[in-house]
C-alpha atoms as an extended CHARMM CRD file, in Angstrom:
* protein
*
        78  EXT
         1         1  UNK       CA             -1.3900000000       23.4540000000       -0.9210000000  PROA      1               0.0000000000
         2         2  UNK       CA             -4.7230000000       24.4530000000        0.4980000000  PROA      2               0.0000000000
         3         3  UNK       CA             -7.0050000000       23.5890000000        3.4240000000  PROA      3               0.0000000000
         4         4  UNK       CA             -5.2260000000       22.7880000000        6.7210000000  PROA      4               0.0000000000
         5         5  UNK       CA             -6.6200000000       20.3750000000        9.2210000000  PROA      5               0.0000000000
         6         6  UNK       CA             -5.1110000000       18.9260000000       12.3950000000  PROA      6               0.0000000000
         7         7  UNK       CA             -1.4730000000       18.7410000000       13.5110000000  PROA      7               0.0000000000
         8         8  UNK       CA              0.4510000000       15.6670000000       14.8010000000  PROA      8               0.0000000000
         9         9  UNK       CA              3.9980000000       14.9990000000       15.8930000000  PROA      9               0.0000000000
        10        10  UNK       CA              6.3250000000       14.0030000000       13.0640000000  PROA      10              0.0000000000
        11        11  UNK       CA              7.2390000000       10.2710000000       12.9980000000  PROA      11              0.0000000000
        12        12  UNK       CA             10.5420000000       11.0040000000       11.2390000000  PROA      12              0.0000000000
        13        13  UNK       CA             12.1960000000       13.8520000000       13.2700000000  PROA      13              0.0000000000
        14        14  UNK       CA             10.0510000000       13.4330000000       16.4190000000  PROA      14              0.0000000000
        15        15  UNK       CA             10.1900000000       17.1980000000       17.0770000000  PROA      15              0.0000000000
        16        16  UNK       CA              8.1540000000       18.8230000000       14.3710000000  PROA      16              0.0000000000
        17        17  UNK       CA              4.4340000000       19.0480000000       13.8720000000  PROA      17              0.0000000000
        18        18  UNK       CA              2.7910000000       17.5770000000       10.8090000000  PROA      18              0.0000000000
        19        19  UNK       CA              0.1680000000       19.7890000000        9.2220000000  PROA      19              0.0000000000
        20        20  UNK       CA             -2.2560000000       18.0630000000        6.9390000000  PROA      20              0.0000000000
        21        21  UNK       CA             -3.3160000000       19.6840000000        3.6840000000  PROA      21              0.0000000000
        22        22  UNK       CA             -5.3370000000       18.6120000000        0.7150000000  PROA      22              0.0000000000
        23        23  UNK       CA             -3.2820000000       18.6280000000       -2.4130000000  PROA      23              0.0000000000
        24        24  UNK       CA             -4.1810000000       17.8800000000       -6.0440000000  PROA      24              0.0000000000
        25        25  UNK       CA             -1.7960000000       15.5220000000       -7.8100000000  PROA      25              0.0000000000
        26        26  UNK       CA             -1.7210000000       14.1160000000      -11.3090000000  PROA      26              0.0000000000
        27        27  UNK       CA             -0.0070000000       10.8220000000      -12.0960000000  PROA      27              0.0000000000
        28        28  UNK       CA              0.2720000000        7.9930000000      -14.6040000000  PROA      28              0.0000000000
        29        29  UNK       CA              0.0540000000        4.2830000000      -13.6170000000  PROA      29              0.0000000000
        30        30  UNK       CA              1.0370000000        1.3990000000      -15.6670000000  PROA      30              0.0000000000
        31        31  UNK       CA             -1.5070000000       -1.4300000000      -15.8890000000  PROA      31              0.0000000000
        32        32  UNK       CA             -1.6480000000       -4.6940000000      -17.8590000000  PROA      32              0.0000000000
        33        33  UNK       CA             -3.6940000000       -2.8380000000      -20.5490000000  PROA      33              0.0000000000
        34        34  UNK       CA             -1.4390000000        0.2480000000      -20.7850000000  PROA      34              0.0000000000
        35        35  UNK       CA             -1.0290000000        3.4540000000      -18.8710000000  PROA      35              0.0000000000
        36        36  UNK       CA             -3.8540000000        5.3700000000      -17.1520000000  PROA      36              0.0000000000
        37        37  UNK       CA             -3.6750000000        9.0290000000      -16.2650000000  PROA      37              0.0000000000
        38        38  UNK       CA             -5.3420000000       10.2000000000      -13.0620000000  PROA      38              0.0000000000
        39        39  UNK       CA             -5.8060000000       13.4410000000      -11.1990000000  PROA      39              0.0000000000
        40        40  UNK       CA             -6.9610000000       13.3480000000       -7.5480000000  PROA      40              0.0000000000
        41        41  UNK       CA             -6.9930000000       15.4420000000       -4.4070000000  PROA      41              0.0000000000
        42        42  UNK       CA             -5.3950000000       13.7120000000       -1.4810000000  PROA      42              0.0000000000
        43        43  UNK       CA             -4.6230000000       14.4190000000        2.1960000000  PROA      43              0.0000000000
        44        44  UNK       CA             -0.9020000000       15.0360000000        2.5670000000  PROA      44              0.0000000000
        45        45  UNK       CA              1.0280000000       15.8710000000        5.7520000000  PROA      45              0.0000000000
        46        46  UNK       CA              4.1130000000       18.1040000000        5.8550000000  PROA      46              0.0000000000
        47        47  UNK       CA              6.4020000000       18.4720000000        8.8740000000  PROA      47              0.0000000000
        48        48  UNK       CA              7.0850000000       22.0970000000        9.8440000000  PROA      48              0.0000000000
        49        49  UNK       CA             10.5330000000       21.1180000000       11.2410000000  PROA      49              0.0000000000
        50        50  UNK       CA             12.2000000000       18.6760000000        8.7850000000  PROA      50              0.0000000000
        51        51  UNK       CA              9.9050000000       19.1220000000        5.8150000000  PROA      51              0.0000000000
        52        52  UNK       CA              9.2040000000       15.3640000000        5.3830000000  PROA      52              0.0000000000
        53        53  UNK       CA              5.9520000000       14.4860000000        3.5840000000  PROA      53              0.0000000000
        54        54  UNK       CA              3.5910000000       12.0540000000        5.1130000000  PROA      54              0.0000000000
        55        55  UNK       CA              1.3840000000        9.9390000000        2.7570000000  PROA      55              0.0000000000
        56        56  UNK       CA             -1.5920000000        8.5200000000        4.6120000000  PROA      56              0.0000000000
        57        57  UNK       CA             -3.6890000000        5.3730000000        4.0850000000  PROA      57              0.0000000000
        58        58  UNK       CA             -6.5020000000        7.6050000000        2.9320000000  PROA      58              0.0000000000
        59        59  UNK       CA             -4.2320000000        9.0390000000        0.2080000000  PROA      59              0.0000000000
        60        60  UNK       CA             -3.3040000000        5.5530000000       -0.9220000000  PROA      60              0.0000000000
        61        61  UNK       CA             -6.9500000000        4.4280000000       -1.0200000000  PROA      61              0.0000000000
        62        62  UNK       CA             -7.9370000000        7.5440000000       -3.1280000000  PROA      62              0.0000000000
        63        63  UNK       CA             -5.1580000000        6.9260000000       -5.6480000000  PROA      63              0.0000000000
        64        64  UNK       CA             -5.9320000000        3.1570000000       -5.9420000000  PROA      64              0.0000000000
        65        65  UNK       CA             -9.6250000000        4.0400000000       -6.4790000000  PROA      65              0.0000000000
        66        66  UNK       CA             -8.6970000000        6.4910000000       -9.2500000000  PROA      66              0.0000000000
        67        67  UNK       CA             -6.5290000000        3.8710000000      -11.0080000000  PROA      67              0.0000000000
        68        68  UNK       CA             -9.3670000000        1.3640000000      -10.8520000000  PROA      68              0.0000000000
        69        69  UNK       CA            -11.8170000000        3.8770000000      -12.2790000000  PROA      69              0.0000000000
        70        70  UNK       CA             -9.5520000000        4.7970000000      -15.1980000000  PROA      70              0.0000000000
        71        71  UNK       CA             -8.6870000000        1.0890000000      -15.7410000000  PROA      71              0.0000000000
        72        72  UNK       CA            -12.4410000000        0.3430000000      -16.1480000000  PROA      72              0.0000000000
        73        73  UNK       CA            -12.7820000000        3.2230000000      -18.7150000000  PROA      73              0.0000000000
        74        74  UNK       CA             -9.7570000000        1.7690000000      -20.5910000000  PROA      74              0.0000000000
        75        75  UNK       CA            -11.3620000000       -1.6930000000      -20.6840000000  PROA      75              0.0000000000
        76        76  UNK       CA            -14.7790000000       -0.4190000000      -21.8550000000  PROA      76              0.0000000000
        77        77  UNK       CA            -13.1230000000        1.5860000000      -24.6560000000  PROA      77              0.0000000000
        78        78  UNK       CA            -11.3350000000       -1.4500000000      -25.9390000000  PROA      78              0.0000000000
């Protein structure tokens, strides 16, 4: 994990603080034309008390955009 930003109260345990980091992840997503492989950097929150990970709407939007980009590449290669 790298770069820290703001801290919030944990929605899960209600006692810890969530520290947001930017983390690079790689994943594969199945589409109707086959699998696409993606690598993105997303904001991810981790609670300092219970360790739960918090996936934000921004992270979801980033991963969806990456899948769309790779899907378009897959379609143009076909």
